[in-house]
MARMI-93264 format. One record per residue: x, y, z of N, C-alpha, C, O in turn; residue number from 0. Coordinates in Angstrom, 1 decimal, always signed. Layout:
N
n.u, n.v, n.w, ca.u, ca.v, ca.w, c.u, c.v, c.w, o.u, o.v, o.w, kolkol
X, Y, Z, X, Y, Z, X, Y, Z, X, Y, Z, NUM
...
This chain:
140
n.u, n.v, n.w, ca.u, ca.v, ca.w, c.u, c.v, c.w, o.u, o.v, o.w, kolkol
-10.1, +29.2, +11.5, -9.6, +28.5, +10.3, -8.1, +28.1, +10.6, -7.7, +27.0, +10.2, 0
-7.4, +29.0, +11.2, -6.0, +28.8, +11.5, -5.8, +27.6, +12.5, -4.9, +26.8, +12.4, 1
-6.8, +27.6, +13.5, -6.7, +26.5, +14.5, -6.9, +25.1, +13.8, -6.2, +24.2, +14.1, 2
-7.8, +25.1, +12.8, -8.1, +23.9, +12.1, -6.8, +23.4, +11.3, -6.4, +22.2, +11.4, 3
-6.1, +24.4, +10.6, -4.9, +24.0, +9.9, -3.8, +23.6, +10.8, -3.1, +22.7, +10.5, 4
-3.7, +24.2, +12.0, -2.7, +23.9, +13.0, -3.0, +22.4, +13.5, -2.1, +21.6, +13.5, 5
-4.2, +22.1, +13.8, -4.6, +20.8, +14.2, -4.3, +19.7, +13.2, -3.7, +18.7, +13.5, 6
-4.7, +20.0, +12.0, -4.4, +19.1, +10.9, -2.9, +18.9, +10.7, -2.5, +17.8, +10.5, 7
-2.2, +20.0, +10.7, -0.7, +19.9, +10.6, -0.1, +19.1, +11.7, +0.8, +18.3, +11.4, 8
-0.5, +19.3, +12.9, +0.0, +18.5, +14.0, -0.3, +17.0, +13.8, +0.6, +16.2, +14.1, 9
-1.5, +16.7, +13.5, -1.9, +15.3, +13.3, -1.0, +14.7, +12.2, -0.5, +13.6, +12.3, 10
-0.8, +15.4, +11.1, +0.0, +14.9, +10.0, +1.5, +14.8, +10.3, +2.1, +13.9, +9.9, 11
+1.9, +15.7, +11.2, +3.3, +15.6, +11.6, +3.5, +14.4, +12.5, +4.6, +13.7, +12.4, 12
+2.6, +14.1, +13.3, +2.7, +12.9, +14.1, +2.7, +11.6, +13.3, +3.4, +10.6, +13.5, 13
+1.9, +11.7, +12.2, +1.9, +10.6, +11.3, +3.2, +10.3, +10.6, +3.6, +9.2, +10.4, 14
+3.9, +11.4, +10.3, +5.3, +11.3, +9.7, +6.2, +10.6, +10.6, +7.0, +9.8, +10.2, 15
+6.1, +10.9, +11.9, +7.0, +10.2, +12.9, +6.6, +8.7, +12.9, +7.5, +7.8, +13.0, 16
+5.4, +8.4, +12.9, +4.9, +7.0, +12.9, +5.5, +6.2, +11.7, +5.9, +5.1, +11.8, 17
+5.6, +6.9, +10.5, +6.1, +6.3, +9.3, +7.5, +5.9, +9.5, +8.0, +4.8, +8.9, 18
+8.3, +6.6, +10.2, +9.7, +6.3, +10.4, +9.9, +5.0, +11.2, +10.9, +4.4, +11.1, 19
+8.9, +4.7, +12.0, +9.1, +3.5, +12.9, +8.2, +2.3, +12.6, +8.2, +1.4, +13.3, 20
+7.5, +2.4, +11.4, +6.6, +1.3, +11.1, +6.9, +0.9, +9.6, +7.5, +1.6, +8.9, 21
+6.3, -0.2, +9.2, +6.4, -0.7, +7.9, +5.5, +0.2, +7.0, +4.6, +0.8, +7.4, 22
+5.8, +0.1, +5.7, +5.1, +1.0, +4.7, +3.6, +0.7, +4.7, +2.8, +1.7, +4.7, 23
+3.2, -0.5, +4.6, +1.7, -0.8, +4.5, +1.0, -0.3, +5.7, -0.1, +0.4, +5.6, 24
+1.5, -0.5, +6.9, +0.8, +0.0, +8.1, +0.9, +1.5, +8.1, -0.1, +2.2, +8.4, 25
+2.0, +2.0, +7.8, +2.2, +3.5, +7.7, +1.2, +4.1, +6.7, +0.6, +5.1, +7.0, 26
+1.1, +3.5, +5.6, +0.2, +4.0, +4.5, -1.2, +4.0, +5.0, -2.0, +5.0, +4.8, 27
-1.7, +3.0, +5.7, -3.0, +3.0, +6.2, -3.2, +4.0, +7.3, -4.3, +4.6, +7.5, 28
-2.2, +4.2, +8.1, -2.3, +5.3, +9.1, -2.4, +6.7, +8.5, -3.2, +7.5, +8.9, 29
-1.6, +6.9, +7.4, -1.7, +8.1, +6.7, -3.1, +8.3, +6.1, -3.6, +9.4, +6.2, 30
-3.6, +7.3, +5.5, -4.9, +7.3, +4.9, -6.0, +7.7, +5.9, -6.9, +8.5, +5.7, 31
-5.9, +7.1, +7.1, -6.8, +7.4, +8.2, -6.7, +8.8, +8.7, -7.7, +9.5, +8.9, 32
-5.4, +9.3, +8.8, -5.2, +10.7, +9.2, -5.7, +11.6, +8.1, -6.3, +12.7, +8.5, 33
-5.5, +11.3, +6.9, -6.1, +12.2, +5.8, -7.6, +12.2, +5.9, -8.2, +13.2, +5.6, 34
-8.2, +11.0, +6.1, -9.6, +10.9, +6.3, -10.1, +11.8, +7.4, -11.1, +12.5, +7.3, 35
-9.5, +11.8, +8.5, -9.8, +12.6, +9.7, -9.7, +14.1, +9.3, -10.6, +14.9, +9.7, 36
-8.6, +14.5, +8.6, -8.4, +15.9, +8.2, -9.5, +16.3, +7.3, -10.0, +17.4, +7.4, 37
-9.9, +15.4, +6.3, -11.0, +15.7, +5.4, -12.3, +16.0, +6.1, -13.0, +16.9, +5.8, 38
-12.6, +15.2, +7.1, -13.8, +15.4, +7.8, -13.8, +16.7, +8.6, -14.9, +17.4, +8.6, 39
-12.7, +17.1, +9.1, -12.6, +18.4, +9.8, -12.8, +19.5, +8.9, -13.5, +20.5, +9.2, 40
-12.2, +19.5, +7.7, -12.3, +20.5, +6.7, -13.8, +20.6, +6.2, -14.3, +21.7, +6.1, 41
-14.4, +19.4, +6.0, -15.7, +19.4, +5.5, -16.8, +20.0, +6.4, -17.8, +20.4, +6.0, 42
-16.4, +20.0, +7.7, -17.3, +20.6, +8.6, -17.5, +22.1, +8.4, -18.5, +22.7, +8.8, 43
-16.5, +22.7, +7.7, -16.5, +24.1, +7.4, -17.0, +24.4, +6.0, -17.2, +25.6, +5.6, 44
-17.3, +23.4, +5.2, -17.8, +23.5, +3.8, -19.3, +23.6, +3.7, -20.0, +23.1, +4.6, 45
-19.8, +24.2, +2.7, -19.0, +24.9, +1.6, -18.4, +26.2, +2.2, -18.9, +26.8, +3.1, 46
-17.2, +26.5, +1.6, -16.4, +27.6, +2.0, -16.1, +28.5, +0.8, -15.5, +28.0, -0.1, 47
-16.4, +29.7, +0.9, -16.0, +30.7, -0.2, -14.5, +30.9, -0.1, -14.0, +31.4, +0.9, 48
-13.9, +30.6, -1.2, -12.4, +30.9, -1.3, -12.1, +32.3, -1.8, -11.3, +33.0, -1.2, 49
-12.8, +32.7, -2.8, -12.8, +34.0, -3.4, -14.1, +34.3, -4.2, -15.0, +33.5, -4.1, 50
-14.1, +35.4, -4.9, -15.3, +35.7, -5.6, -15.7, +34.7, -6.7, -16.8, +34.7, -7.2, 51
-14.8, +33.9, -7.1, -15.0, +33.0, -8.2, -15.1, +31.5, -7.8, -15.6, +30.7, -8.5, 52
-14.6, +31.2, -6.6, -14.4, +29.8, -6.2, -15.0, +29.5, -4.9, -14.9, +30.3, -3.9, 53
-15.6, +28.3, -4.8, -16.1, +27.8, -3.5, -15.6, +26.4, -3.3, -15.6, +25.5, -4.2, 54
-15.0, +26.1, -2.1, -14.6, +24.8, -1.8, -15.9, +24.0, -1.3, -16.4, +24.4, -0.2, 55
-16.3, +23.0, -2.0, -17.5, +22.3, -1.6, -17.2, +21.2, -0.6, -18.0, +21.0, +0.4, 56
-16.1, +20.5, -0.8, -15.7, +19.5, +0.2, -14.3, +18.9, -0.2, -13.8, +19.3, -1.2, 57
-13.8, +18.0, +0.6, -12.6, +17.3, +0.4, -12.9, +15.8, +0.5, -13.9, +15.4, +1.1, 58
-12.0, +15.0, +0.0, -12.1, +13.6, +0.1, -10.7, +13.0, +0.3, -9.7, +13.4, -0.3, 59
-10.6, +12.1, +1.2, -9.3, +11.3, +1.4, -9.5, +10.0, +0.7, -10.4, +9.2, +1.1, 60
-8.7, +9.7, -0.3, -8.8, +8.5, -1.1, -7.7, +7.6, -0.7, -6.6, +8.0, -0.3, 61
-7.9, +6.3, -0.9, -6.9, +5.3, -0.5, -5.6, +5.6, -1.3, -5.7, +6.0, -2.5, 62
-4.5, +5.3, -0.7, -3.2, +5.5, -1.4, -2.6, +6.9, -1.2, -1.8, +7.4, -2.1, 63
-2.9, +7.5, -0.1, -2.4, +8.8, +0.3, -2.8, +9.9, -0.7, -1.9, +10.7, -1.2, 64
-4.0, +9.9, -1.1, -4.6, +10.9, -2.0, -5.6, +11.8, -1.3, -6.5, +11.4, -0.6, 65
-5.3, +13.1, -1.5, -6.2, +14.1, -0.9, -6.8, +14.9, -2.0, -6.1, +15.6, -2.8, 66
-8.2, +14.9, -2.1, -8.9, +15.6, -3.2, -9.7, +16.8, -2.7, -10.4, +16.7, -1.7, 67
-9.5, +17.9, -3.4, -10.3, +19.1, -3.1, -11.3, +19.2, -4.2, -11.0, +19.1, -5.4, 68
-12.6, +19.5, -3.9, -13.7, +19.6, -4.8, -14.2, +21.1, -4.8, -14.8, +21.5, -3.8, 69
-14.0, +21.8, -5.9, -14.4, +23.2, -6.0, -15.5, +23.4, -7.0, -15.7, +22.6, -7.9, 70
-16.2, +24.5, -6.8, -17.1, +25.0, -7.8, -16.7, +26.4, -8.2, -16.4, +27.2, -7.4, 71
-16.6, +26.6, -9.5, -16.4, +27.9, -10.1, -17.8, +28.6, -10.2, -18.5, +28.3, -11.2, 72
-18.1, +29.4, -9.2, -19.5, +29.8, -9.0, -20.1, +30.8, -10.1, -21.3, +30.9, -10.3, 73
-19.2, +31.4, -10.9, -19.6, +32.3, -11.9, -19.6, +31.7, -13.3, -19.8, +32.5, -14.3, 74
-19.3, +30.4, -13.5, -19.2, +29.8, -14.8, -20.1, +28.6, -15.0, -20.1, +27.7, -14.1, 75
-20.8, +28.6, -16.1, -21.5, +27.4, -16.4, -20.7, +26.7, -17.6, -20.1, +27.4, -18.4, 76
-20.8, +25.4, -17.6, -20.0, +24.7, -18.6, -20.3, +25.1, -20.1, -19.4, +25.2, -20.8, 77
-21.6, +25.4, -20.4, -21.9, +25.7, -21.8, -21.4, +27.1, -22.2, -21.5, +27.5, -23.3, 78
-21.1, +27.9, -21.2, -20.6, +29.3, -21.5, -19.1, +29.4, -21.6, -18.6, +30.4, -22.0, 79
-18.4, +28.3, -21.3, -16.9, +28.3, -21.4, -16.5, +27.6, -22.7, -16.9, +26.6, -23.1, 80
-15.5, +28.3, -23.4, -15.0, +27.7, -24.6, -13.8, +26.8, -24.2, -13.3, +26.9, -23.1, 81
-13.4, +25.9, -25.1, -12.2, +25.1, -24.8, -11.0, +25.9, -24.5, -10.2, +25.6, -23.7, 82
-10.9, +27.0, -25.2, -9.7, +27.9, -25.0, -9.7, +28.5, -23.6, -8.7, +28.6, -22.9, 83
-10.9, +28.9, -23.1, -11.0, +29.5, -21.8, -10.7, +28.4, -20.7, -10.0, +28.7, -19.7, 84
-11.2, +27.2, -21.0, -10.9, +26.1, -20.0, -9.4, +25.8, -20.0, -8.8, +25.6, -18.9, 85
-8.8, +25.8, -21.1, -7.3, +25.6, -21.2, -6.6, +26.7, -20.5, -5.6, +26.4, -19.7, 86
-7.0, +27.9, -20.6, -6.4, +29.0, -19.9, -6.5, +28.9, -18.4, -5.6, +29.1, -17.7, 87
-7.8, +28.6, -18.0, -8.0, +28.4, -16.6, -7.1, +27.3, -16.0, -6.6, +27.4, -14.9, 88
-7.0, +26.2, -16.8, -6.3, +25.0, -16.3, -4.8, +25.4, -16.2, -4.1, +25.0, -15.2, 89
-4.2, +26.1, -17.1, -2.8, +26.5, -17.1, -2.6, +27.4, -15.9, -1.6, +27.3, -15.2, 90
-3.4, +28.4, -15.6, -3.3, +29.3, -14.5, -3.4, +28.5, -13.2, -2.6, +28.7, -12.3, 91
-4.4, +27.7, -13.1, -4.6, +26.9, -11.9, -3.5, +26.0, -11.6, -3.0, +25.8, -10.5, 92
-3.0, +25.3, -12.6, -1.8, +24.4, -12.5, -0.6, +25.1, -11.9, +0.0, +24.6, -11.0, 93
-0.3, +26.2, -12.4, +0.9, +27.0, -12.0, +0.7, +27.4, -10.5, +1.6, +27.3, -9.7, 94
-0.5, +28.0, -10.2, -0.7, +28.5, -8.9, -0.9, +27.4, -7.8, -0.3, +27.6, -6.7, 95
-1.5, +26.3, -8.2, -1.7, +25.3, -7.2, -0.4, +24.6, -6.9, -0.1, +24.3, -5.8, 96
+0.5, +24.4, -7.9, +1.8, +23.8, -7.7, +2.6, +24.6, -6.8, +3.3, +24.2, -5.9, 97
+2.6, +25.9, -7.0, +3.3, +26.9, -6.2, +2.8, +26.8, -4.7, +3.6, +26.8, -3.8, 98
+1.5, +26.7, -4.6, +0.9, +26.6, -3.2, +1.4, +25.3, -2.6, +1.7, +25.3, -1.4, 99
+1.3, +24.2, -3.3, +1.7, +22.9, -2.7, +3.1, +22.9, -2.3, +3.5, +22.4, -1.2, 100
+4.0, +23.5, -3.1, +5.4, +23.6, -2.8, +5.8, +24.5, -1.6, +6.7, +24.2, -0.9, 101
+5.0, +25.6, -1.4, +5.4, +26.6, -0.5, +4.5, +26.8, +0.8, +5.0, +27.3, +1.8, 102
+3.3, +26.3, +0.7, +2.4, +26.5, +1.9, +2.8, +25.6, +3.1, +2.9, +24.4, +3.0, 103
+3.2, +26.3, +4.2, +3.7, +25.6, +5.3, +2.6, +24.6, +5.9, +3.0, +23.6, +6.5, 104
+1.3, +24.9, +5.8, +0.3, +24.1, +6.3, +0.2, +22.8, +5.5, -0.5, +21.8, +6.0, 105
+0.8, +22.7, +4.4, +0.8, +21.5, +3.6, +2.1, +20.7, +3.7, +2.2, +19.6, +3.1, 106
+3.0, +21.2, +4.5, +4.3, +20.5, +4.7, +4.2, +19.0, +5.1, +4.8, +18.1, +4.6, 107
+3.3, +18.8, +6.1, +3.2, +17.4, +6.6, +2.6, +16.5, +5.5, +3.0, +15.4, +5.5, 108
+1.7, +17.1, +4.7, +1.2, +16.3, +3.6, +2.3, +16.0, +2.6, +2.4, +14.9, +2.0, 109
+3.1, +17.0, +2.3, +4.3, +16.8, +1.4, +5.2, +15.7, +1.9, +5.7, +14.9, +1.2, 110
+5.5, +15.8, +3.2, +6.4, +14.9, +3.9, +6.0, +13.4, +3.8, +6.9, +12.5, +3.8, 111
+4.7, +13.1, +3.7, +4.3, +11.7, +3.6, +3.9, +11.4, +2.1, +3.2, +10.4, +1.9, 112
+4.3, +12.2, +1.2, +4.1, +11.9, -0.2, +2.7, +11.8, -0.7, +2.3, +10.9, -1.4, 113
+1.9, +12.8, -0.2, +0.5, +12.8, -0.6, +0.3, +13.2, -2.0, +1.1, +14.1, -2.5, 114
-0.6, +12.6, -2.7, -1.0, +13.1, -4.0, -2.2, +14.0, -3.9, -3.1, +13.7, -3.2, 115
-2.1, +15.2, -4.5, -3.2, +16.2, -4.4, -4.0, +16.2, -5.7, -3.4, +16.2, -6.8, 116
-5.3, +16.1, -5.5, -6.2, +16.3, -6.7, -7.1, +17.4, -6.5, -7.7, +17.6, -5.4, 117
-7.2, +18.3, -7.5, -8.1, +19.4, -7.4, -9.1, +19.3, -8.6, -8.7, +19.3, -9.7, 118
-10.4, +19.2, -8.2, -11.4, +19.0, -9.2, -12.3, +20.3, -9.2, -12.7, +20.8, -8.1, 119
-12.5, +20.9, -10.3, -13.3, +22.1, -10.5, -14.5, +21.8, -11.3, -14.4, +21.2, -12.4, 120
-15.7, +22.2, -10.8, -16.9, +22.0, -11.5, -17.5, +23.4, -11.8, -17.2, +24.4, -11.1, 121
-18.4, +23.4, -12.8, -19.1, +24.6, -13.1, -20.2, +24.8, -12.2, -20.6, +23.9, -11.4, 122
-20.9, +26.0, -12.2, -22.0, +26.2, -11.3, -23.2, +25.4, -11.6, -24.2, +25.3, -10.9, 123
-23.2, +24.7, -12.8, -24.3, +23.8, -13.1, -23.8, +22.3, -12.9, -24.5, +21.4, -13.4, 124
-22.7, +22.1, -12.2, -22.3, +20.8, -11.8, -21.5, +19.9, -12.7, -21.2, +18.8, -12.4, 125
-21.1, +20.5, -13.8, -20.3, +19.7, -14.8, -18.8, +19.9, -14.5, -18.4, +21.0, -14.2, 126
-18.0, +18.9, -14.5, -16.6, +19.0, -14.3, -16.0, +19.8, -15.4, -16.2, +19.5, -16.6, 127
-15.2, +20.8, -15.0, -14.5, +21.6, -16.0, -13.0, +21.1, -16.1, -12.5, +21.0, -17.2, 128
-12.4, +20.8, -15.0, -11.0, +20.3, -15.0, -10.7, +19.6, -13.7, -11.3, +19.8, -12.7, 129
-9.7, +18.7, -13.9, -9.2, +18.0, -12.7, -7.6, +18.0, -12.9, -7.1, +17.6, -13.9, 130
-7.0, +18.5, -11.8, -5.5, +18.6, -11.8, -5.0, +17.7, -10.7, -5.4, +17.7, -9.6, 131
-4.0, +16.9, -11.1, -3.4, +15.9, -10.1, -1.9, +16.3, -10.0, -1.2, +16.5, -10.9, 132
-1.4, +16.3, -8.7, -0.1, +16.6, -8.4, +0.5, +15.5, -7.5, +0.1, +15.4, -6.3, 133
+1.4, +14.7, -8.1, +2.0, +13.6, -7.4, +3.3, +14.1, -6.7, +3.7, +15.2, -7.0, 134
+3.8, +13.3, -5.8, +5.1, +13.8, -5.1, +6.2, +14.2, -6.0, +6.9, +15.2, -5.8, 135
+6.4, +13.5, -7.1, +7.4, +13.9, -8.1, +7.2, +15.3, -8.7, +8.1, +15.9, -9.2, 136
+6.0, +15.7, -8.7, +5.7, +17.1, -9.2, +6.1, +18.2, -8.3, +6.5, +19.3, -8.8, 137
+6.0, +18.0, -7.0, +6.3, +19.1, -6.1, +7.5, +18.9, -5.3, +7.9, +19.8, -4.5, 138
+8.2, +17.8, -5.4, +9.5, +17.6, -4.7, +10.7, +18.0, -5.5, +11.8, +17.9, -5.1, 139
């Protein structure tokens, strides 16, 4: 897993250099392509158990330098969660994810190219519970 993160980090760091020497449109398409490649590499390892509550199902690279993580909360069905519980989960996740985005060294290259991060969480019965989006202005 560390090799994968190292490889993804190296690819994204090279992309950062390219951005310095090219126009924004070309650079953005290069970043999008690099994010797509990184997503494919991560998806080869999915589904991946994150912890006893969470599974990473896959990732998606979307146009406009957006990287989306799709998770399942394996112990929760949508009909068993109250609105209060969902709000509490959302508040905890927002705080922890933002901290991770700001401090995780493997995400530095993504931060450097102003990637928008989206985290989608679904219940074990496939219903979306929450979606959290972090734009560059949120983590810089």
